[in-house]
DRENVEX-546870 format. One line per field, with one value per residue: y, z, x of N, C-alpha, C in turn. Coordinates in steps of 0.001 Angstrom, whole numbers, plus 500000, padded with zeros to 6 digits. Layout:
N
nnorth <- Y	... .
nup <- Z	... .
neast <- X	... .
canorth <- Y	... .
caup <- Z	... .
caeast <- X	... .
cnorth <- Y	... .
cup <- Z	... .
ceast <- X	... .
//
This chain:
328
nnorth <- 498805	502167	505290	508748	512032	514624	517794	516676	514596	511224	509659	507257	505206	504981	504894	507594	510835	511243	513606	515650	518306	517581	517947	517511	517801	518419	517348	516884	515328	512200	510514	512079	512493	509907	509436	511262	510062	507688	508591	509793	507523	506301	507827	510393	513785	516373	517109	518883	520929	522590	523716	523958	526351	527838	527836	528252	526115	526611	529128	530509	532260	532207	529535	529301	531094	529793	527286	528297	529337	527152	525258	522343	519032	516704	515772	515030	514952	514953	516384	517276	517950	515965	513446	511532	509608	511160	513825	514178	513924	516007	518381	518819	520858	522119	519977	519496	522042	522913	520825	520785	523287	523080	521008	521989	524300	523377	521476	522992	524890	523185	522370	524851	525167	523112	520567	517405	514739	513791	512589	512091	511706	509929	508460	505458	505942	507035	505264	503603	503075	500530	498984	496245	493716	492415	495914	497125	499289	500185	500491	503026	505778	504294	504006	505045	507142	506717	508374	509681	510550	511752	514306	514689	512541	513284	515478	514183	512540	514496	515290	513071	513208	515647	515019	513188	514892	516660	514914	514385	516952	518193	516215	515358	512958	512178	510615	508830	507632	505503	504990	502500	502366	504124	504067	504890	506441	509918	510151	511318	511509	512627	512930	513873	514187	512001	508975	505583	503601	504970	506338	504255	503259	505373	505521	502991	502881	505026	504083	501799	502931	504415	502536	502034	500353	499668	500166	502101	501745	503114	502020	498675	497058	495277	496073	495702	496404	497424	497770	499700	500217	503380	503546	501469	502490	504740	503481	502196	504393	505564	503401	503247	505708	505198	502992	502910	504211	505634	506571	505748	505571	503971	501378	501090	498868	496134	493882	492319	492131	493084	492835	495674	495105	493037	494408	496201	494496	493454	495749	496424	494304	494777	497198	496427	496475	495407	495477	495566	495662	497641	498278	500934	500820	502674	504497	505347	502848	503216	502460	499053	497290	497769	496738	496684	495832	494874	494094	495480	496995	494914	493860	495873	495340	495508	494704	494722	494887	495124	493594	493570	493108	493702	496362	497576	497233	498885	501353	501845	502008	504294	506188	506215	507201	509778	510931	513221	515284	515029	516056	517737 .
nup <- 500000	499112	500472	501367	501968	504311	504891	505399	507094	507196	505675	506485	505570	507612	510330	510048	511625	513558	514512	512995	510525	507737	504453	502080	498828	496789	498321	498282	496165	494291	494895	496793	498876	499777	500749	502857	504523	505094	506446	508663	509890	510560	512594	512268	513185	512227	509548	506574	504065	501077	499238	495660	495169	497324	497138	494335	492667	490385	490619	491271	493206	495226	496013	497013	499136	500746	501446	502760	504945	506297	506574	506003	507011	505651	502423	500032	496643	495153	493601	490451	487003	485633	483503	481269	478182	476246	477242	477516	474869	473656	474933	474997	475423	477795	479616	479550	480157	482594	484407	484395	485520	488064	489214	489104	490633	493206	493873	493660	495651	497808	497926	498549	501108	502534	502708	504051	503269	500251	498229	494958	492808	489933	486885	485142	482453	481645	480424	477414	474599	473490	475349	476779	478400	481716	482610	483328	485561	484294	481698	481051	478849	476610	474256	471949	473141	474048	471802	472515	475123	475438	476147	478858	479869	479315	481002	483508	483354	483393	486017	487426	486698	487870	490605	490709	490024	492190	494199	493317	493284	495743	497666	498945	500223	498293	496620	493891	492823	490713	489925	488752	486891	488780	491142	493080	496083	495718	493095	489661	488040	485786	482511	480455	481505	482940	483866	482548	484272	486330	484481	483255	485434	485988	483518	483229	485581	485266	483002	484013	485750	484018	482252	479596	476442	475502	475961	474844	474407	474019	471492	471065	473232	473859	474890	477673	481127	484288	487579	490527	493818	495381	498139	498590	497111	498657	501004	500016	499354	501870	502944	501205	501722	504246	503933	501607	499670	496931	493630	491389	489950	491441	490555	491200	491741	491136	489879	488201	485463	483530	480692	479009	478188	479966	482427	481990	481791	484366	485933	484950	486007	488774	489165	488358	485713	482966	480210	476780	475701	473525	471164	469988	467445	465905	467504	469451	470954	472608	474500	474016	476187	479646	482020	485075	486218	489387	491041	492275	494149	495680	496662	498382	500346	500089	499041	497096	498655	498415	496668	493214	492946	495530	495701	493603	494468	496743	495580	493774	495621	497020	494951	494392	496793	496679	494322	493725	494376	493262	491363	488219 .
neast <- 500850	500598	501808	501336	502742	502180	503179	505664	505053	504383	501608	499170	496501	493569	491164	488940	488725	485988	484910	485859	485597	483672	483220	480750	480441	477761	475714	472998	472307	472034	474325	475727	473838	473536	476098	476162	474205	475552	477848	476680	475581	477934	478873	479924	480141	480180	479203	479087	477483	476319	473520	472982	471756	472543	475318	477132	479014	480414	481295	484182	485379	483438	483516	486136	485958	484061	485242	487447	486204	484944	486962	487509	488509	488184	486908	484458	483984	481199	479571	478267	477501	475175	473664	471540	471845	470532	470620	473420	474341	473046	473778	476726	478674	477859	478112	480844	482067	480779	481377	484192	484719	483477	485009	487724	487502	486647	488653	491023	490529	490468	493138	494292	493369	494433	493152	492937	492130	490695	488101	487542	484869	484002	483052	482103	482091	484433	486070	487329	485108	485139	486495	488314	486456	485917	486265	489380	491228	493542	492781	492173	492331	493132	491789	489117	486468	482960	480898	478482	478687	481166	482113	481435	482883	485553	485816	485661	487903	489847	489513	490496	493210	493772	493638	495782	497857	497869	498673	501291	502491	501911	501833	499559	497252	495113	492314	490685	487527	485715	482565	480216	477097	474804	472069	469109	467684	466802	467579	467732	464811	463753	462257	463955	466503	467439	469256	469454	468207	466559	464971	463589	462172	460373	459031	457783	456286	454488	453208	451998	450148	448547	447641	448441	448927	451472	455011	457720	461134	464455	466801	468171	468030	469983	472542	474766	474648	475951	474779	474725	473690	473147	473610	475389	477521	478184	479043	481286	482898	483510	484885	487102	488328	489278	490878	492393	495070	496310	497515	496060	492803	489940	487837	484366	481913	479611	480503	478998	476627	473670	471416	469955	467408	466731	466780	464734	462518	462523	462018	459498	458068	458373	456981	454512	453569	451671	451660	452979	456446	458239	460912	462797	464737	466003	467139	470116	472264	474410	477401	478375	478885	479476	481144	482677	485927	486407	488434	490549	489201	488121	490498	491118	489363	486555	483234	480199	476944	474171	471662	470524	467779	466780	467621	466176	463520	463547	464155	462054	459983	460787	460654	457895	456946	457854	457056	455634	457258	459771	462676	462441 .
canorth <- 500000	503388	506343	510086	512833	515952	518562	515790	513518	510151	509360	505879	505125	504477	505448	509050	511526	511414	514953	516627	518851	516748	518625	516692	518652	517693	516530	516631	514479	510745	509969	512891	512243	508580	509584	511899	509041	506721	509260	509931	506203	505951	508630	511704	514778	517705	516979	520155	520990	523714	523452	524743	527691	528523	527939	527842	525600	527165	530444	530196	533057	531734	528242	529553	531729	528820	526337	529045	529544	525918	524547	520907	518090	515707	516275	514159	515730	514198	517335	517239	518030	514606	513195	510327	509661	512274	515088	514242	514114	517266	519537	518463	522017	522289	518892	519687	523290	522962	519875	521236	524405	522561	520228	522800	525215	522665	520854	524056	525454	522176	522498	526111	525065	521940	519473	516230	513603	514107	511530	512601	510668	510065	507617	504418	506389	507501	504220	503507	502444	499100	498458	494825	493497	493603	497031	497379	500685	500574	500697	504463	506446	503325	503924	506106	507195	506680	509742	510323	511184	511992	515565	514400	511634	514047	516263	513296	512139	515640	515253	512042	513766	516695	514336	512647	516023	517137	513955	514564	518277	518599	515089	515109	511596	512202	509432	508907	506416	505529	504073	502054	503028	504204	504327	504901	507634	511227	510094	512189	510711	513444	512261	514347	514262	510852	507815	504561	502886	505806	506634	503089	503199	506352	505170	501832	503189	505843	503220	500929	503733	504871	501377	502028	498996	499366	501113	502057	502114	503383	501031	497272	496356	494288	496487	495198	497429	497058	498749	499706	501087	504514	503271	500682	503400	505541	502607	501971	505625	505657	502324	503622	506801	504665	501812	502945	505423	505394	507534	505220	505532	502648	501044	500701	498232	494846	492807	491575	493029	492564	493594	496698	494411	492328	495347	496745	493476	493367	496939	496282	493394	495400	498225	495807	496791	494182	495685	495128	496539	497743	498868	501818	500513	503819	505274	504750	501924	503575	501453	497706	496714	498486	495956	497052	494916	495443	493344	496412	497306	493717	493774	496867	494799	495873	494165	495219	494123	495257	492929	494384	492931	494491	497766	498039	497332	500068	502563	502050	502464	505697	506993	506365	508044	511143	511239	514570	516302	514775	517102	517521 .
caup <- 500000	499059	501416	500952	503076	504520	505659	505792	507946	506364	505869	506297	505731	508865	510678	510013	512826	513480	514920	512062	509530	506528	503435	500968	497726	496126	499401	498076	494985	494429	495598	497954	499982	500305	501526	504118	505349	505562	507430	509888	510505	511074	513770	511995	513887	511628	508095	506057	502642	500604	498020	494518	495305	498354	496701	492951	492606	489200	491027	491908	494420	496255	496498	497853	500374	501583	502042	503712	506145	507039	506790	506190	507032	504636	501378	498924	495530	494495	492800	489017	486074	485120	482723	480454	476834	475518	477746	477210	473445	473238	475560	475348	475935	479191	480431	479642	480829	483986	485252	484552	486462	489398	489703	489339	491746	494490	494161	493913	496969	498788	498059	499229	502509	503126	503022	504197	502456	499251	497308	493748	492222	488494	486218	484287	481059	481337	479729	475989	474218	473234	476292	477127	479539	482484	482376	484375	485733	483346	480369	480857	477769	475661	473070	471740	474050	473480	471341	473102	476419	475500	476826	480292	480185	479310	482241	484618	483202	483876	487479	487883	486543	488880	491859	490585	490038	493571	494931	492921	493583	497138	498582	499663	499942	497699	495822	492943	492716	489501	490068	487623	486856	490122	491277	494462	496513	495255	491715	488711	487313	484748	481216	479572	482126	483780	483330	482033	485261	486810	483362	483073	486572	485778	482318	483476	486641	484666	482095	484832	486300	482948	481554	478164	475938	475251	476327	473863	474906	472995	471132	470835	474516	474005	475676	479042	482095	485689	488405	491931	494633	495907	499511	498464	496676	499809	501893	499378	499441	503223	503087	500489	502451	505446	503684	500334	499292	495726	492572	490381	490280	491845	490065	492233	491120	491684	489190	487342	484671	482880	479496	479194	478041	481226	483500	481675	482156	485828	486448	484607	486986	490101	489240	488027	484357	482274	478769	475953	475568	472172	471110	468843	467051	465210	468533	469767	472069	473466	474636	474057	477525	480605	483247	485693	486993	490741	491836	493108	495269	496525	497355	499456	501397	499994	497975	497154	499559	498069	495410	492287	493269	496730	495386	492772	495335	497588	494758	493293	496769	497276	493854	494567	497970	496419	492915	493592	494722	492633	490435	486806 .
caeast <- 500000	501376	501460	501716	503237	501616	504164	506740	504552	503871	500186	498735	495042	493049	489862	488879	488290	484530	484528	486430	484674	483622	482413	480260	479999	476686	475142	471569	472135	471956	475491	476048	472905	473862	477321	475777	473556	476563	478693	475887	475497	479263	479164	480515	479328	480268	479067	478600	477186	475519	472776	473461	471201	473319	476707	477348	480379	481073	481781	485460	485573	482510	484010	487310	485504	483356	486192	488251	485390	484650	488219	487260	489631	487866	486012	484062	483453	480132	478803	478573	476376	475032	472464	471541	472379	469922	471167	474842	474574	472424	474425	478105	479409	477477	478658	482289	482415	480306	482100	485574	484747	483183	486153	488914	487247	486623	489946	492008	490223	490865	494593	494586	492977	495102	492222	493790	491668	489677	487691	486922	484030	483829	482061	482680	482138	485779	486812	487044	483846	485332	487495	488187	485561	485539	487171	490370	491627	494592	492204	491987	493067	493686	490944	488136	485331	481612	480641	477312	479002	482603	482419	481377	483985	486800	485841	485968	489306	490623	489452	491441	494553	493906	493968	497134	498788	497951	499491	502686	503017	501730	501938	498309	496792	493783	491997	489575	486715	484903	481434	479421	475791	474248	470636	468671	466952	467274	468039	467040	463821	463136	462267	465021	467818	467756	469952	468550	467389	465448	464076	462728	461243	459311	458264	456917	455328	453437	452460	451150	449055	447659	447107	448760	449145	452875	456061	458800	462449	465463	467805	467828	467905	471056	473713	474820	475010	476150	474072	475127	472845	473916	474042	476612	478567	478580	479800	482579	483691	484058	485869	488321	488977	489921	491704	493131	495808	497078	497216	495145	491382	489455	486499	483401	480757	479192	481194	478069	475796	472462	471081	468929	466134	466467	466452	463410	461534	462496	461344	458080	457487	458352	455925	453235	453111	451266	451622	454089	457604	458771	462245	463029	466113	466611	467825	471425	472423	475529	478448	477799	478970	480310	481277	483935	486754	486430	489400	491304	488317	488069	491785	491072	488512	485140	482389	478823	476086	472751	471352	469747	466362	466489	467813	465060	462342	463699	464151	460685	459203	461164	460108	456442	456709	458316	456785	455079	458253	461071	463095	462133 .
cnorth <- 501238	504368	507678	510876	514184	516705	517654	514632	512448	509840	507883	505819	504495	505145	506966	509597	511845	512823	516036	517118	518066	517416	517651	517642	517873	516847	516239	515676	513001	510201	510745	512637	510875	508643	510244	510885	508071	507337	509438	508606	505792	506831	509952	512790	516155	517606	518268	520068	522215	523280	524309	526165	528517	528763	527387	527396	526025	528552	530260	530968	532558	530410	528438	530182	530703	527839	527033	529274	528267	525094	523040	520102	517042	516287	515168	515030	514864	515096	517267	517534	516667	514471	511928	510581	510833	513597	515242	514545	515438	518478	519243	519635	522216	521231	519014	520898	523296	522038	520255	522368	523943	521875	521110	523748	524500	522092	521894	524682	524480	522193	523731	526047	523784	520843	518157	515090	514057	512845	512184	511469	510940	509156	506590	504834	506950	506505	504142	502718	500938	498523	496986	494687	492329	494656	497239	498868	501113	500654	502180	504993	505470	503199	505059	505987	507017	508117	510435	510936	511488	513275	515383	513527	512379	514877	515383	512764	513250	515680	514232	512575	514869	516090	513799	513757	516584	516203	514170	515888	518629	517454	514795	513754	511543	510985	509707	507568	506552	504524	503634	502807	502955	504474	504323	506159	508914	511183	511100	511321	511493	512751	512634	514267	513034	509813	506694	503951	503763	506184	505487	502957	504155	505951	504037	502100	504034	505016	502303	501689	504126	503728	501350	500628	498648	500511	500963	502569	502336	502162	499630	496505	495375	494757	495990	496316	496835	498142	498569	500670	502172	504296	502389	501573	504222	504725	502364	503199	505771	504591	502696	504743	506279	503524	501865	504270	505097	506355	507053	505273	504097	502458	500617	500148	496908	493670	491949	492556	492301	493364	494648	496066	493680	493288	495976	495763	493362	494540	496881	495372	494010	496402	497672	496155	495505	494296	495164	496148	496477	498488	499670	501682	501614	504698	504563	503841	502417	502448	500048	497074	497585	497735	496240	495862	495530	494718	494261	496780	496126	493547	494761	496461	495122	495173	494666	494294	494114	494619	493843	494283	493764	495979	498348	498194	498612	501352	502867	502563	503929	506610	507236	507239	509509	511632	512658	515664	516090	515845	516721	517831 .
cup <- 500000	500114	500867	502188	503112	505435	506217	506669	507068	506705	505611	506494	507055	509162	510700	511332	512708	513856	513980	511076	508227	505547	502325	499910	496899	497100	499232	496911	495321	495277	496881	499132	500603	501167	502865	505049	505932	506626	508752	510635	511130	512238	513523	512513	513232	510103	507560	504553	502338	499358	496887	494551	496316	497933	495292	492821	491343	489475	491870	493210	495556	496853	497423	499181	501310	502229	503021	505020	506965	507354	507000	506257	505944	503645	500382	497855	494743	493622	491345	488230	485416	484333	481915	479049	476033	475948	477371	475747	472937	473744	475946	475902	477419	480078	480583	480499	482306	484880	485434	485568	487893	489987	490025	490507	493088	494832	494413	495284	498073	499001	498882	500723	503180	503549	502972	503258	501543	498456	496146	493088	490748	487971	485349	482826	480683	480462	478252	475696	474053	474115	476547	478403	480392	482424	483574	484448	484711	481907	480049	479769	476781	474387	473009	472726	473302	473093	472031	474477	476565	476239	478338	480696	480251	480579	483424	484552	483696	485402	488067	487823	487567	490223	491818	490644	491442	494405	494609	493422	495065	498146	499375	499264	499414	496807	494879	492899	491531	489608	488735	487649	488237	490083	492748	494795	496021	493871	490878	487869	486177	483389	480342	480197	482873	483067	483094	483116	485843	485710	483145	484220	486348	484606	482593	484579	486094	483716	482868	485359	485222	482157	480067	477723	475760	475709	475311	474491	473756	472750	470959	472126	474777	474792	477112	479972	483503	486533	489876	492701	495279	497349	499538	498043	497845	500784	501336	499493	500826	503443	502411	501206	503661	505169	502413	500157	498084	494634	491553	490864	490604	491297	491231	491544	491797	491081	488336	486601	484092	481609	479835	479075	479335	482343	483263	482083	483671	486427	486153	485616	488366	490220	488871	486663	483582	480749	478056	475999	474137	472213	469834	468428	466214	466200	468957	470982	473082	473498	474764	475448	478388	481927	483843	486360	488377	491643	492732	494353	496233	497309	498521	500559	501305	498820	498182	497995	499140	496701	494518	492599	494484	496438	494556	493596	496171	496780	494210	494427	497078	496208	494050	495765	497675	495014	492729	493848	494057	491601	488996	485951 .
ceast <- 500880	500911	501916	502126	502544	502579	505259	506323	503917	502417	499928	497227	494654	491723	489915	488349	486795	484075	485065	485364	484795	482668	482045	479709	478986	475898	473657	471300	472085	473103	475767	475134	473153	475121	477021	475126	474579	477458	477954	475802	476820	479697	479851	479570	479318	480300	478451	478357	476351	474757	473334	472924	471988	474764	476832	478801	481112	481638	483042	485655	484687	482984	485202	486899	484873	484320	487126	487524	485242	485886	488021	488554	489454	486865	485715	483439	482467	479271	479236	477306	476281	473736	472616	472050	471811	470535	472639	475108	474011	473191	475879	478921	479124	478134	480173	482628	482018	481115	483561	485664	484474	484406	487349	488706	487335	487995	491029	491776	490616	492375	494938	494287	493468	494129	492990	493400	490542	489384	486964	486148	483787	482752	482764	482741	483502	486538	486431	485767	484012	486452	487236	487369	486056	486640	488089	490705	492672	494097	492016	492915	493712	492847	489948	486978	484023	481223	479475	477590	480486	482964	482436	482559	485315	486923	486231	487404	490218	490626	490401	492864	494804	494305	495400	498182	498962	498823	500974	503265	502976	501806	500691	497730	495362	493578	490833	488852	485785	483763	480853	478100	475140	472750	470280	467898	467619	467900	467253	466108	463168	463242	463460	466411	468269	468609	468944	467660	466276	464472	463094	461726	460083	458415	457289	455892	454179	452576	451521	449940	448045	447041	447385	449168	450613	453773	457174	460092	463418	466352	467257	467578	469032	472278	473618	475302	475088	475500	474446	474234	473705	474369	475280	477776	479093	479433	481199	483475	484312	485129	487186	489062	489750	490897	492551	493840	496670	496667	496191	493703	490970	488049	485611	482157	480449	479948	480288	477175	474586	472234	470029	467540	465753	466075	465088	462313	461399	461737	459851	457387	457364	457205	454554	452696	452852	451302	452860	455234	458105	460098	462415	464489	466756	467381	469116	471390	473448	476556	477842	477796	479866	480279	482644	484627	486915	487426	490233	490499	488222	489356	491853	490097	487044	484469	480962	477954	474614	472491	470524	468257	465969	466579	466684	463790	462394	463591	462767	459804	459498	460560	458612	456106	457013	457943	456271	456106	459610	461368	462772	463363 .
//
């Protein structure tokens, strides 16, 4: 296990100080809210965060002022502009520019304020479209990206390099974690901005309520995807902060995948939809398969705990409880 030095003092991963200030950037989102729940359960007493209305992370001066005020010892960067295949392919400038600004502002401010431990969270879309499966961490930058989300992927790759550069230049023991497709409470279920799983939950639930004869999904249904519940992701992030220190990003996933057609059928069953499913093959499929090699994560002592069946039941229940207040 590698170690880094802070002011000449060697750092070794271990239990974090439960009373230290812990800033979760993006604390209201899918991943950030799960991380807050996990930290609270672990006994952290000073978890801080700001909504996007309270603090625009694209505003560099505001970010520096805020971190200078709170002086966090730990930080998880879970804030990002995210979306599904439609949003990514329609607004590539926004996904590139917004995420680069968020990342550089938060990470530069963290350096300026000597934040001891930072976990930068990215996405499995950083890897080449036709990477060997399952995708190892060393597949990064070995091939062409999926064109429908290349702008977002480039921004996240830049974040990984930012963390590596900080480690080289300042000796701070920061890390990066790259999750597979995430889902759970506080996800984005909007028709235009959501990822595939929450989009399918909303589509099939509305179809079940309205009694329509058929539901149409994009593509062929053959691409394979891996899904990880956000509570598992949060548990993995805390585990990595306490047990891992290295420059390479760490894949976070379950190690197994299903086809889009299979997940659609499963969701239809969970919500009770009895109609037909059709596939619009004129629409793009995206990457054929994105299954992460999670052996590095397993070597660090962590494996996923929430099954897809359990996770879907919990997520559908949450969606139905919050359908009137979820973000559009």
